[in-house]
Structure formats: C-alpha cells, structure tokens
N, C-alpha and C positions, 0 to 999 in steps of 0.2 A: 554332500560333496566335500572334498578336502579344502583346507583353508585357501590354498593357492587358486583353486578353481572358483571359489567365491569372489576372490579379489579380481581374478581375470574377468568374470562376468560383470562385476561392478565397474571395472575399467572400461569395458565395452559400452556399457550403458552411459557412463559419464562422457565417453567420447562422442556418442550420438547426441547427447544433450549439448555438448560444447559445439558441435558442428551446427546444430539447429540455432543456438544462441548466436553464433558467429554470423550466420546468414542474415538473421534479423538485424543484428547490430550493424552490419554493412548497409542494409536497406535504410536503417535510420539515418545514415549519412548521405543518402541520396537527396537530390534537389526536392524541395517541397512542392506540392501541387499549386498551380495557379488557379484558384477557384473563382476568379473574378469573371471569366468568360465561360466556365462550365465545360471546357474542353480538356480531356485528360492529356491529349497530346501536347498541349501547351506546357506541361510540366518540363518536358525536354526541349521543346522548341524555344521557350523563353530563356532557358539556362544556356543553350548553345548560341542563341542569337544575341543575347544581351550580356552574358558572362556573369549575371547575378546569381549568387549561390546562397540559398537559405536551407540548412540541413533540415530533413524531415522531423527529426526528434525535437529540434528547437522550435520549429513551426508548430508542432503539436502542443508543446509547452505554452507557447505564446497565445494559442487559441484559448487557453484556460485563463490567461492573465490579462490579455488585451481588453476584454469588455470591462473588467473592473478598473483598469488604469484609465480608459477613456471615460468611464463614468465619473471618476474622481476629478479628472482633468476638466470636465465640462462645468464643474462647480465654479470655476473661475478663480478660486482662492488657492488651488492646489496645482502644482505642476510637478509631475513625477518623471524622473529620468533614470535609465539604466545605463550604467557606465562599466567600462572594463575594470578600472581600479588598479589592476596589476597586468602585467604583460600576458600571462597565461590564463587569466580568468575567462576570456571568451571560449578558449578551447576547453577549459575545465567545465564550463556550463554546458557546452554541447555534449561533452563526454558523460557527464552526470545524467543528463536527459536520455541520451542513447542507451546507456547501460540499463537504466531502470525501465524504460519503455520496452527494450528488448527482453528484459526479464518478465515483464507482464505478459508479453506476447507468447513466450515459450513456457510460462509457468505451468499451464495444464499438462504440456508434454513432459516437463520435469516430474510433475506428480505422477503421471502415468508410468514413467520409467522406474521411479522409486517404488511404486505399487508392485510392478511386475518382479522387482528384486526381493522385496520383503514378503510377498504373498506366500511363497512356500514355507516360510517359517512360522506362519500364524496358525493358531488353532481355529477350528471351524467358527466358533463364536466370536473370536477376534476378527476374523475375516468378514463375517456378516456385519459386525459393528462398523468396521472401517468403510466397507462398500456402501453401507446405508447412509453415511454422512459425508462421503467424499465429495460429491458434487455440490452439496449444500455448503461445504467448506470453501470450495472455489468461488461460489457465488458470494458468500459473505466477505471473502477476501477482497474481491473486485468492488463490492459495495462499500467496504471500508475505505478503499483507495478513493472512490468517487466522493465519499463524505469528507475525507481530509482535503481533497483538491478543491471541491466546490462549496463546502460549508466552513470547515475550520480554517483553512489557509486564507480565504478572503477575509474572514472576521479578524484574523490577526493582522493582516496587511492593512485593513482599514483602521484598526486601532492604532497601529504604529504611525501611520500617516496622520491621523487625527492628533495624536500626541506631538508629532513633530510640528503640526501647524499651531498648536497651543504654545509650544516652546519657541516658535519663530525660527525653526530649523529647516534648511533646505532639504527637500525630499530627493535625494540622490542615492541610489542603491547599486552595489556591485552586483552584476548579473550572476556571477558565480554563487554568491551567497543566497540570492533569490532562488535559483534553481535548486541548490543543495537543500535548502530548508523545505522547498516544495517536495522533493524526493523523500526526505525524512518524515514529513507529515503524512504523505500518502502511504508509505510503507508501514508506519507504526499504527496508523488507524486501521489499515487492513489486518494487521496482526491482532489488534485488540477486538476486532469484529469476530475473531474465531473463538471468543470465549464460550458461547453456548455449545459449539461443536466439541470443544475439549471436554466440557461437563458431560455432554451426551455420550461420547465414546467411553469415558471413565465409568459412566453409570451403566452402559451396555455390558461391560465386562465386570461389573459389580465391584468396582474399586472406589466408588465414591458414594458416600452416605449423604444425600441432600439435606436431611434434617440436622445432622451434625455440622455440616458445612454452614448451614444457616445460623447456627449458634455463634460462629465466628465471623459473621457478616461485618461488624465494625472493623475488625482487624483486617479483613480482606479489602474493604473499601479504602482503608488508610494505606495499606500496601500498594493498591492499585493507583491511588493519587500520587504517591511517591514515585512509583515506576513511570507513570505517564509524565510526570514533571521532569524526570531524568532523561527520558528518551526523546521527548519533543523538543524542537529547537527554540521555542518561545520562552523567554525568560519572564515574561509579564503574567504568566499563569493563565492567560486567556485560553490558550489551546489546551491547557491541562483540564480545565472544567468543561470546555466544549467537548473534549474527548471522553471525559469521565461520565458525562450524562449517558451517551449511547452504551458505554461499558456497563453501567448500573442497570440499565434496562435489559440489555442482553444477558447479563448475569442472572437477573430475577427471572427472566423467561427461561433460561437454561435450568435453574433450580426447579421451576414449576414442571418443566418437561422431564427432569431427572426423576421427580417423585412418581411419575407415571411409568418410567422405564424400569425402575428398581423393584417394581412389584413382583417381577419374576426372580429376583435375587433372594435366596432362602435366608441369608444372614442379615439382611437389611430390612428393618421394619420401622414404622414410625413410632415415636415415643408414646407411651401411654399416659 
C-alpha cells in the first residue's frame, strides 16, 4: 500500500486502542466495590446513600499495600501514615493508578492491534517466531508486574520503614510518591521479565549467537545492573539486586533455550 494508506490504517488501529483505553480508564474512576457484605449492588448503593467515593484504581492499589501497612503497624513500634503533601498529590495518585491499571487491562488488545498492523510486513519465518512467543511474552509481562508489586516493592517499603525506625524518623509518606514508585516498579519488572522472549525471538530468526553472547556475560550483567539501577525508583539498591536476580535467572534460561533453537540456523554453530 502507499504510505498514506499505511498511516491511515495505523491511525484507525490507534483510534480503536485509544477508545478501549479511555473506556477502561473511566471505569477505573468508578466507585470501588464494597466487599464487606459480598453484595455487588452495594458498590452503587453505598456510594449514592453515603456519598463516600473511593476510586476503583486507588482501591486496587491499596489492596496490595494495606496488608503490608497493617502488618507493620501491628508491631507497635511503627506507625505509617499516607498524606497528601501537596494540593494535587491525591489527584496525581489516582491518575497514576488509573492510567497504569487501564494500560494493564488493554495491553493484550494493544498487542493484538500492533500484531495485525505489522503482520503483513513479516517474512514467514519471522511471523512464526513472533506468533510462537507472543502469549508467553504477555504472561511474562504480567508475571513481572506481580513480582514487582508483591515481592520487590514490599521489600523496599519494609527496608525504608525499618531504616526510618532506626533513625527515629516519623514514617509519613506522600501518597503520590508511593503510587508513582509502585507503578515504576511494576512496569520495569514487567519489561525485564521479557528478557528470555527477546533472546528466543532473535534466535528464531538467526540473529543471536548464544555462545558468543555467553562470552560477554560479565558485560551484560554489568550493563543490566546499571540499567536496573537507573530505571527503578529505589536509591538504596535493594530493588536493583532484587530485580537483577530474576533477570539473571531468565537470561540464563533464555541462553539455554536459544542453544536449542539455533540448531536450525546454518551459520550458527557451537565453538569447537
């Protein structure tokens, strides 16, 4: 097709993605469910009868944070409080949570539209390589998000709270900074979990030699540590090492799998 037709098709697909994202984003601002009585209708009944408003996105965020905060507060020596800090921080917190959770919901549809757009331009072996690992990539991305939310982020939070306790500093956190760091950690761990998929796809199209890559393992690990340290919000390097460990495991698994994949590549052979 001519260039303008490609751009028109891309515009149509982006428009559909934007509409889907907007619908989910609006839903994320709806009143959160009242799970105490197990009645779905209570979501709207409690909102209109009491006037209490708790956005769904912020409620989901707090479901991942509340158990940790309650557990720390039960120790008796720690009291954690979330404050606004600045005028617009509560709005920013809900906005961050709504944007990212909406992205997580529509992400498979985004990948689907991108796939339909680029598929005609791929060679048969490239198309097979992408289709083979597409769903695995989605699963690993969500697994990375869960790892960041439930493993890395709580570890960072507990470390900071413990350090504040040692220094006799009051544990009062800006809600906007808590949510934004939560989003950053979830997203980047999701990206890092894509490491074996990238290795596998490059191996499928014979662009990656796993034996040569293995020779540069120290440099790759050093670069990964620097990259993780830059993109993660934690300055204590706790998140860096907690995120680097799964990266190293996934990288080694990707290299092992790559050595099986490249057997079909005529120009890639193990060193003698």
